[in-house]
C-alpha positions as CSV (number, residue, x, y, z in Angstrom):
1,X,125.8,224.4,38.9
2,X,122.3,225.0,38.7
3,X,121.2,222.6,40.8
4,X,123.5,224.1,43.6
5,X,122.2,227.7,42.9
6,X,118.6,226.7,43.1
7,X,119.0,225.3,46.5
8,X,120.9,228.5,47.8
9,X,117.9,230.4,46.3
10,X,115.5,228.4,48.8
11,X,117.7,228.0,51.7
12,X,118.1,231.6,51.8
13,X,114.7,233.0,50.6
14,X,113.3,230.4,53.2
15,X,115.5,231.8,56.2
16,X,115.1,235.5,54.7
17,X,111.3,234.9,54.9
18,X,110.7,233.5,58.3
19,X,113.5,236.3,59.6
20,X,111.1,239.0,57.7
21,X,108.5,237.1,58.7
22,X,108.9,237.1,62.6
23,X,110.2,240.4,62.4
24,X,106.2,241.4,61.5
25,X,105.1,239.5,64.0
26,X,107.1,240.7,66.5
27,X,105.6,244.3,65.3
28,X,102.5,243.3,65.6
29,X,102.7,241.2,69.2
30,X,105.1,243.3,71.4
31,X,104.4,246.5,70.4
32,X,106.0,248.4,73.5
33,X,109.2,246.4,73.1
34,X,109.5,247.4,69.4
35,X,108.5,251.2,70.1
36,X,110.9,251.8,72.2
37,X,113.5,250.6,70.1
38,X,112.5,252.2,67.4
39,X,112.5,255.7,69.6
40,X,115.8,254.8,71.0
41,X,117.0,254.6,67.3
42,X,115.4,257.8,66.4
43,X,112.6,256.2,64.2
44,X,109.2,257.4,63.7
45,X,106.7,254.5,65.8
46,X,103.7,255.6,63.5
47,X,105.9,253.4,60.7
48,X,105.0,249.8,62.6
49,X,102.1,249.1,61.6
50,X,102.5,250.1,57.6
51,X,106.2,248.5,58.0
52,X,104.6,245.2,59.4
53,X,102.2,244.6,56.6
54,X,104.7,245.8,53.6
55,X,106.9,242.6,55.2
56,X,104.5,240.1,54.2
57,X,103.6,241.7,51.3
58,X,107.3,241.5,50.2
59,X,108.0,237.9,51.4
60,X,104.4,237.1,49.5
61,X,105.7,239.1,46.6
62,X,109.7,237.2,46.5
63,X,107.2,233.9,46.9
64,X,104.0,234.4,44.7
65,X,104.4,237.1,42.4
66,X,104.6,236.3,38.6
67,X,105.3,240.0,37.6
68,X,109.5,240.4,37.8
69,X,109.5,243.9,38.4
70,X,107.6,243.8,41.5
71,X,109.5,241.2,42.9
72,X,112.4,243.4,42.4
73,X,110.6,246.4,43.8
74,X,110.3,244.1,47.0
75,X,114.0,243.2,47.3
76,X,115.1,246.9,46.9
77,X,112.6,247.6,50.0
78,X,114.0,244.9,52.2
79,X,117.4,246.3,50.8
80,X,116.8,249.9,52.1
81,X,114.9,248.8,55.1
82,X,117.5,246.8,56.3
83,X,120.0,249.2,55.4
84,X,118.6,251.6,57.7
85,X,118.2,249.0,60.6
86,X,122.0,248.5,60.3
87,X,122.5,252.3,60.2
88,X,120.5,252.9,63.1
89,X,121.9,250.3,65.3
90,X,125.8,251.4,64.2
91,X,125.3,255.2,64.9
92,X,122.9,254.5,68.1
93,X,126.4,251.7,69.0
94,X,124.2,249.6,70.6
95,X,125.5,246.5,69.2
96,X,122.7,245.0,67.9
97,X,123.0,245.0,64.1
98,X,123.7,241.3,64.1
99,X,120.6,240.4,62.6
100,X,120.2,243.1,60.3
101,X,123.5,241.9,58.3
102,X,122.3,238.9,58.6
103,X,119.2,239.3,57.3
104,X,121.4,240.9,54.9
105,X,123.5,238.3,53.9
106,X,120.3,236.1,53.0
107,X,118.6,239.0,51.4
108,X,121.4,239.0,48.7
109,X,121.9,235.8,49.0
110,X,118.4,234.8,47.4
111,X,118.8,238.0,45.2
112,X,122.0,236.7,43.3
113,X,120.2,233.5,42.8
114,X,116.9,234.4,42.0
115,X,117.2,233.2,38.7
116,X,118.1,229.8,39.0
117,X,114.5,229.4,40.1
118,X,113.0,230.4,37.0
119,X,115.5,228.0,35.2
120,X,114.6,225.3,37.3
121,X,110.6,225.8,36.1
122,X,112.4,225.8,32.7
123,X,114.2,222.5,32.9
124,X,111.2,220.8,34.0
125,X,108.7,221.5,31.3
């Protein structure tokens, strides 16, 4: 069961990380589209670049950080960000909340199996 959880952790975390890094990449490379979307969702556009940087740092915290507290804060930050995205799309009724729901499921899978990562390192020692 532990090996299964490790694979679930790896797969969900890799997919989630790629989704967040792609999102951050879009924030930097296609600012006009992202700005229009943020305006339609009634979110301020001045948070686009800081949010992109926060997503990159959050992915790094999940993968590299030795501090479980920092990793937990990264998961929490992503959770609130994704909840706001879902809420904004549902309130706008544009039907574009699918990617955010997928991100939420991947985040949940990664978070709930994150201890398998530490267990595998202990078992190898």
